[in-house]
C-alpha positions as CSV (number, residue, x, y, z in Angstrom):
1,M,-88.8,38.6,-18.4
2,R,-88.2,41.3,-20.6
3,L,-89.6,44.8,-19.2
4,Q,-89.3,47.8,-20.6
5,D,-91.4,50.1,-18.8
6,L,-94.0,49.6,-16.2
7,K,-96.7,48.6,-18.3
8,A,-94.3,45.6,-19.4
9,I,-93.6,44.7,-15.8
10,L,-98.0,44.4,-15.2
11,N,-97.9,42.4,-18.3
12,M,-96.3,39.8,-17.4
13,N,-95.6,36.5,-19.2
14,K,-92.5,36.1,-19.1
15,I,-90.2,35.0,-16.1
16,I,-87.1,37.4,-15.1
17,V,-83.6,35.8,-15.9
18,P,-81.6,37.7,-14.2
19,V,-78.6,35.5,-15.4
20,F,-75.7,35.3,-13.0
21,F,-72.0,36.3,-14.4
22,A,-70.2,37.9,-11.7
23,I,-67.0,36.3,-11.5
24,A,-64.7,39.3,-11.6
25,C,-62.2,40.4,-13.3
26,S,-58.5,40.8,-13.7
27,A,-56.9,44.5,-13.6
28,I,-56.0,45.8,-16.7
29,I,-53.3,46.9,-14.7
30,V,-52.7,43.6,-13.1
31,S,-49.1,41.9,-13.4
32,C,-47.9,40.6,-16.3
33,L,-48.0,36.8,-15.2
34,Q,-52.3,37.4,-14.5
35,A,-52.5,38.9,-17.5
36,E,-51.7,35.7,-19.6
37,E,-53.2,33.1,-17.2
38,I,-56.1,31.3,-17.5
39,I,-58.3,31.4,-14.7
40,T,-61.7,31.5,-16.1
41,G,-63.4,28.3,-17.1
42,A,-65.4,27.4,-13.9
43,N,-64.8,23.6,-14.3
44,I,-68.0,22.5,-15.7
45,S,-69.5,19.7,-16.7
46,A,-69.3,18.0,-20.0
47,E,-72.7,18.7,-20.6
48,A,-73.1,21.9,-19.9
49,R,-69.6,22.6,-21.6
50,V,-71.4,21.7,-24.7
51,I,-74.3,24.4,-24.6
52,I,-72.0,27.5,-23.4
53,E,-69.8,26.9,-26.4
54,R,-72.8,28.1,-28.3
55,K,-72.3,31.3,-26.7
56,R,-68.8,32.2,-27.1
57,P,-68.5,35.2,-29.0
58,G,-66.7,35.0,-32.6
59,S,-63.9,37.8,-31.9
60,T,-61.6,37.8,-29.4
61,F,-61.3,40.4,-26.8
62,D,-59.1,42.0,-28.5
63,T,-60.6,42.4,-31.9
64,Q,-63.6,43.0,-30.6
65,K,-65.4,45.9,-31.7
66,L,-65.2,47.7,-28.5
67,P,-68.5,49.3,-27.0
68,S,-68.5,52.9,-26.1
69,E,-67.3,54.0,-23.0
70,P,-70.3,55.0,-20.5
71,D,-70.2,58.7,-19.7
72,Y,-71.7,58.8,-15.8
73,A,-72.4,62.4,-16.4
74,S,-75.2,61.1,-18.7
75,K,-77.9,60.1,-17.3
76,D,-78.6,58.3,-19.9
77,A,-75.6,56.1,-18.6
78,W,-77.9,54.8,-15.4
79,A,-80.7,52.7,-15.2
80,A,-82.1,53.7,-11.8
81,L,-81.3,57.1,-10.0
82,P,-83.7,59.3,-7.7
83,D,-84.6,62.0,-9.6
84,K,-85.8,59.9,-12.5
85,I,-89.0,57.4,-12.9
86,D,-87.4,53.8,-13.0
87,L,-88.3,50.4,-12.3
88,A,-86.5,50.4,-9.0
89,D,-89.5,52.9,-7.9
90,V,-91.8,50.1,-7.5
91,A,-93.1,48.1,-4.9
92,P,-95.2,45.2,-4.1
93,L,-99.1,46.6,-2.8
94,N,-98.5,44.2,0.7
95,T,-95.5,44.8,1.3
96,K,-94.8,46.6,5.3
97,Y,-92.2,48.2,4.3
98,P,-93.2,51.1,0.9
99,E,-91.0,52.8,-1.1
100,A,-89.4,55.4,0.6
101,Q,-86.9,57.1,-1.6
102,A,-88.3,60.8,-1.6
103,R,-87.3,60.9,3.0
104,A,-84.4,58.5,2.6
105,Q,-81.5,59.7,4.9
106,A,-79.4,56.4,2.3
107,D,-78.6,55.7,-0.4
108,V,-78.0,52.2,-2.2
109,F,-75.7,51.8,-4.6
110,F,-76.6,48.6,-6.6
111,I,-74.5,47.2,-9.0
112,H,-76.4,44.4,-12.2
113,P,-75.9,41.2,-12.6
114,T,-75.7,39.7,-16.5
115,T,-78.5,40.9,-18.3
116,A,-78.7,39.2,-21.2
117,V,-76.6,35.7,-22.7
118,S,-75.2,37.0,-26.1
119,E,-74.2,35.0,-28.6
120,A,-72.7,38.1,-30.8
121,D,-69.8,38.8,-31.4
122,N,-68.7,41.3,-28.1
123,W,-66.9,40.1,-25.2
124,N,-68.4,43.6,-23.4
125,I,-72.1,44.5,-24.0
126,P,-73.3,47.7,-24.7
127,I,-75.1,49.7,-22.2
128,D,-77.9,50.5,-24.7
129,D,-77.9,46.8,-26.1
130,P,-81.5,46.5,-26.5
131,L,-81.7,42.6,-24.5
132,A,-79.3,43.7,-21.8
133,V,-81.6,47.3,-21.6
134,E,-84.9,44.9,-21.4
135,D,-83.5,42.5,-19.1
136,L,-82.0,45.3,-16.8
137,S,-85.6,46.8,-16.4
138,G,-86.6,43.6,-14.7
139,I,-83.6,43.5,-12.3
140,L,-84.6,46.8,-10.8
141,A,-88.1,46.3,-10.2
142,F,-87.5,42.3,-8.7
143,G,-83.7,43.5,-6.9
144,A,-82.6,47.0,-6.4
145,S,-86.4,47.8,-5.3
146,A,-85.9,46.1,-2.5
147,F,-83.8,48.4,-1.3
148,N,-86.5,51.5,-2.0
149,S,-87.8,51.1,1.5
150,A,-85.2,52.7,3.0
151,A,-82.6,54.2,0.3
152,K,-82.2,56.0,-2.5
153,V,-81.1,53.6,-5.8
154,Y,-78.1,54.8,-8.0
155,A,-77.3,51.4,-10.5
156,P,-75.1,52.6,-13.3
157,R,-75.3,50.7,-16.2
158,Y,-71.6,49.5,-17.7
159,R,-70.3,47.2,-20.0
160,Q,-70.9,44.2,-17.8
161,A,-69.1,40.9,-19.3
162,T,-71.3,38.6,-21.6
163,F,-72.4,35.3,-19.9
164,Y,-69.3,33.5,-21.3
165,A,-66.4,35.5,-20.3
166,F,-66.5,33.3,-16.8
167,F,-66.3,30.2,-18.4
168,D,-63.5,30.7,-21.5
169,D,-61.0,28.4,-20.8
170,R,-59.1,28.6,-23.6
171,T,-58.0,32.5,-24.1
172,T,-57.6,35.6,-21.5
173,S,-60.6,37.4,-23.2
174,G,-63.1,36.7,-20.6
175,I,-61.0,38.0,-17.6
176,K,-60.3,41.2,-20.2
177,A,-63.7,41.2,-20.6
178,I,-64.6,40.8,-16.7
179,D,-61.9,43.7,-15.8
180,L,-63.0,46.0,-18.4
181,A,-66.7,45.8,-16.6
182,Y,-65.2,46.3,-13.3
183,H,-63.2,49.4,-14.4
184,D,-66.3,51.0,-15.9
185,V,-68.2,49.9,-12.1
186,E,-65.3,51.4,-10.9
187,K,-66.1,54.9,-12.6
188,A,-69.7,55.0,-12.2
189,F,-69.1,54.6,-8.1
190,L,-66.6,57.1,-8.2
191,Y,-68.3,59.7,-9.8
192,Y,-71.5,58.8,-7.5
193,I,-69.1,59.4,-4.9
194,K,-68.3,63.1,-6.0
195,Y,-71.2,64.4,-7.4
196,Y,-74.6,62.3,-6.1
197,N,-73.3,61.3,-2.5
198,H,-73.3,64.5,-0.5
199,G,-71.6,62.7,2.2
200,R,-74.4,60.7,2.5
201,A,-74.2,57.1,4.3
202,F,-74.5,54.4,1.9
203,I,-75.0,50.6,0.8
204,L,-73.2,48.8,-1.5
205,A,-75.4,46.1,-3.5
206,G,-75.0,43.6,-6.5
207,H,-75.7,40.3,-7.4
208,S,-74.1,38.0,-9.4
209,Q,-71.6,39.4,-11.7
210,G,-72.7,42.7,-10.1
211,S,-71.2,41.3,-6.5
212,M,-68.2,40.2,-8.1
213,H,-67.3,43.5,-9.3
214,G,-68.9,44.8,-5.7
215,S,-66.0,42.5,-3.7
216,R,-63.1,44.5,-5.9
217,L,-64.8,47.9,-5.8
218,L,-65.2,47.2,-1.4
219,Q,-61.8,46.0,-1.2
220,E,-60.4,48.6,-3.2
221,H,-62.0,51.7,-2.6
222,I,-63.9,51.4,1.3
223,I,-62.3,48.9,3.5
224,N,-59.8,51.0,5.6
225,K,-60.4,54.1,3.4
226,P,-62.9,57.4,4.8
227,L,-65.9,55.6,2.9
228,M,-65.7,53.1,5.8
229,K,-67.4,55.2,7.8
230,R,-70.3,56.0,5.5
231,M,-70.8,52.3,4.4
232,I,-74.0,50.9,5.9
233,A,-73.8,47.3,5.0
234,A,-72.6,45.3,1.9
235,Y,-74.9,43.4,0.7
236,L,-73.3,41.1,-1.8
237,I,-75.5,38.0,-3.1
238,G,-75.2,35.6,-5.3
239,G,-71.4,35.7,-6.4
240,T,-67.7,34.7,-5.0
241,T,-68.2,36.6,-1.4
242,L,-65.2,35.4,0.7
243,K,-66.5,34.6,4.0
244,T,-63.6,36.4,5.5
245,I,-62.1,39.7,3.5
246,P,-59.4,41.7,6.0
247,G,-60.8,45.1,7.3
248,I,-64.4,43.8,7.2
249,L,-66.5,41.5,9.3
250,P,-69.7,39.6,8.1
251,S,-73.1,40.0,9.6
252,R,-73.9,38.4,12.8
253,S,-77.5,40.2,13.1
254,A,-80.6,42.6,11.5
255,T,-78.9,45.5,12.9
256,D,-74.8,45.6,13.0
257,T,-73.1,47.8,10.3
258,G,-70.1,48.0,8.4
259,V,-70.3,44.5,7.8
260,I,-70.8,42.6,4.8
261,I,-73.3,40.0,3.7
262,G,-73.7,37.4,1.1
263,W,-75.6,34.3,0.3
264,N,-75.5,31.5,-2.8
265,T,-79.3,29.5,-2.5
266,Y,-79.4,26.0,-3.3
267,T,-81.5,23.1,-2.4
268,K,-80.0,19.8,-0.6
269,D,-80.1,18.3,-4.6
270,G,-78.3,20.9,-6.1
271,D,-74.2,20.7,-6.4
272,P,-72.5,24.2,-5.7
273,G,-68.8,23.6,-6.6
274,I,-69.4,26.2,-9.8
275,F,-69.4,28.9,-6.3
276,T,-67.4,26.7,-4.2
277,N,-64.5,25.6,-6.0
278,G,-64.7,27.0,-10.3
279,L,-65.6,30.5,-10.5
280,I,-63.1,33.1,-9.5
281,G,-63.1,35.9,-7.2
282,W,-60.9,39.6,-6.0
283,V,-58.7,37.3,-3.2
284,D,-55.5,39.6,-1.8
285,G,-55.3,41.9,-4.0
286,A,-55.7,40.0,-7.8
287,Y,-58.5,37.4,-9.1
288,K,-58.0,33.5,-8.1
289,R,-60.3,30.5,-8.1
290,M,-62.3,29.7,-5.1
291,D,-60.8,26.3,-4.7
292,G,-63.5,25.6,-1.7
293,R,-62.1,28.3,-0.3
294,P,-65.0,29.4,2.2
295,L,-68.1,31.3,1.4
296,L,-70.0,34.0,3.3
297,Q,-72.7,32.5,3.9
298,T,-75.7,34.6,6.1
299,N,-79.2,33.6,6.7
300,P,-81.2,36.4,4.9
301,L,-84.6,35.4,7.4
302,S,-82.0,35.8,10.9
303,W,-79.5,37.7,9.2
304,K,-77.1,35.6,11.4
305,L,-73.7,34.2,9.7
306,N,-74.0,30.6,8.8
307,G,-77.7,31.1,10.7
308,P,-79.3,27.8,11.2
309,E,-82.1,27.0,9.9
310,V,-85.4,29.5,9.6
311,P,-88.7,27.4,8.6
312,P,-90.6,29.1,5.7
313,L,-93.3,30.2,7.8
314,M,-91.1,33.3,8.7
315,N,-89.8,34.0,5.7
316,P,-92.2,37.3,5.4
317,G,-92.9,37.5,2.1
318,S,-91.2,36.0,-1.9
319,L,-91.6,38.4,-5.0
320,P,-92.5,36.0,-7.5
321,S,-91.7,36.6,-11.4
322,M,-94.8,36.2,-12.5
323,D,-99.1,37.1,-11.9
324,P,-102.0,35.7,-13.5
325,A,-103.8,39.0,-12.8
326,N,-101.0,40.8,-15.0
327,K,-100.5,42.8,-12.1
328,M,-97.3,44.2,-10.3
329,P,-96.8,40.4,-8.6
330,L,-98.0,40.6,-4.2
331,L,-95.5,38.8,-2.3
332,A,-96.1,35.4,-1.9
333,M,-95.8,34.0,2.0
334,A,-93.9,31.1,3.0
335,V,-92.7,30.2,0.1
336,C,-89.3,28.5,1.5
337,G,-87.3,28.6,4.6
338,A,-83.2,29.1,5.0
339,D,-80.3,27.0,6.6
340,A,-77.2,29.0,5.8
341,S,-74.8,26.1,8.3
342,G,-73.6,24.8,5.8
343,E,-71.0,25.7,2.6
344,V,-74.6,27.4,1.0
345,L,-78.1,28.3,2.1
346,L,-80.1,25.5,1.6
347,I,-84.0,26.0,0.9
348,N,-86.9,23.8,0.5
349,K,-87.6,23.6,-3.1
350,P,-90.7,26.4,-3.7
351,T,-94.0,24.9,-5.0
352,A,-95.8,28.6,-5.4
353,R,-95.3,29.8,-8.9
354,G,-93.2,32.2,-10.3
355,F,-89.4,30.7,-9.2
356,T,-88.4,29.3,-11.7
357,L,-86.9,29.6,-14.9
358,P,-88.5,29.4,-18.8
359,D,-87.5,25.9,-20.6
360,A,-85.9,28.0,-22.9
361,F,-82.7,28.2,-20.6
362,D,-81.5,25.5,-21.1
363,I,-77.8,25.8,-19.6
364,P,-77.6,23.7,-16.9
365,V,-75.9,25.7,-14.0
366,L,-77.8,28.3,-12.4
367,N,-81.1,26.9,-13.2
368,D,-83.1,26.1,-10.9
369,R,-84.6,22.4,-12.2
370,Y,-80.9,21.4,-11.1
371,G,-81.5,23.0,-7.4
372,D,-79.6,26.4,-8.4
373,Y,-81.5,28.9,-7.2
374,H,-79.4,31.7,-8.0
375,N,-81.7,33.4,-10.2
376,F,-83.4,34.0,-7.5
377,D,-81.5,35.1,-4.7
378,Y,-83.2,38.5,-3.9
379,Q,-86.8,37.2,-5.1
380,L,-87.3,34.4,-2.0
381,F,-86.1,36.6,0.4
382,Y,-87.6,40.4,-1.0
383,E,-89.5,41.4,1.9
384,S,-86.9,40.1,4.6
385,I,-84.4,42.3,2.8
386,R,-86.5,45.9,2.6
387,K,-87.1,45.5,6.4
388,N,-83.5,44.9,6.8
389,C,-82.7,47.9,5.1
390,V,-84.8,49.8,7.1
391,E,-83.6,48.2,10.3
392,R,-79.8,48.5,9.3
393,V,-80.0,52.5,7.8
394,Q,-82.1,53.0,11.3
395,A,-79.2,51.7,13.6
396,F,-76.5,53.4,11.3
397,Q,-78.1,56.6,12.0
398,E,-78.9,55.4,15.9
399,N,-75.2,55.2,16.1
400,K,-73.8,58.5,14.7
401,Q,-76.0,59.8,17.2
């Protein structure tokens, strides 16, 4: 669903496609050896490869017309800020945790996922690309807004790597594009800390491509740094977030702080190999394929590491992508349970409306029709995240005292 403003959100006739992708990127300053190594590609099926190759940019990274670098001193470079009206300000009417940014004692720095599947010549999407801007509005409403129950929302625009970049198995253009995207995020975060944060506690959050960049940002700028004392938690959902990252512990309860949280949502019929083996992540200071490395699986209904099954009746509310009455969707109850005891988060197949991608999304990866609910990682557990944001911020404040 593409949303340009709140009115567009309330006139929902499409489904948001927060198309993933975040395979994090090799640094511009990474070793020459890695710079020449092709580690993107994702080990996808022949069927998926045929479809995805249609998305390949016509240029290479080095010959593309590079989009202009964002100026984070300009509000135009931010998709969401607490002092402007944006779609990170919305909340369902039936939530128990209303929007509270005006009195929030914490911030959230939210890194958005890939918001446009481009077939143009760019490996990196300009921050003012119309399709990306429209889709990012939906991401704010159905993802970033989950944190406005207890945090002021800061969400930068950045020159995101195009969808194909994560599947590039022929050149180093993909990883170069991912690296460029990361450095925009890094620049935005450092600007946020210097000019917006004012010493406040903060949450780091992201989804898919955003979570991949967030994992590297966490390891390079927060863990074992003074900022770690101010970080409430890192919600790096729907990416290649490792179960074990030196210097930080995974969440084991709803109120522990200074921890990392993540999950990848599938039904039992889905094949999670794209995450568990094919994609790359930031590991020990470099980008590497997952190749079976255990991914972090937090149960979003209990907040326990590899938490066992929690039944659907314990899910306090999921946010569907559309509403037949053309209103901001109300939370749907008992849509799915959650079982994080395995290599990914397993759910029962949702039967409620609003949790399936449109037929136009024909790629057989990251697609609920193939048992992969990546695009609904946030929406399926939306109210649980809102509640948990309140709980962790309160716990952090109490621990300070």
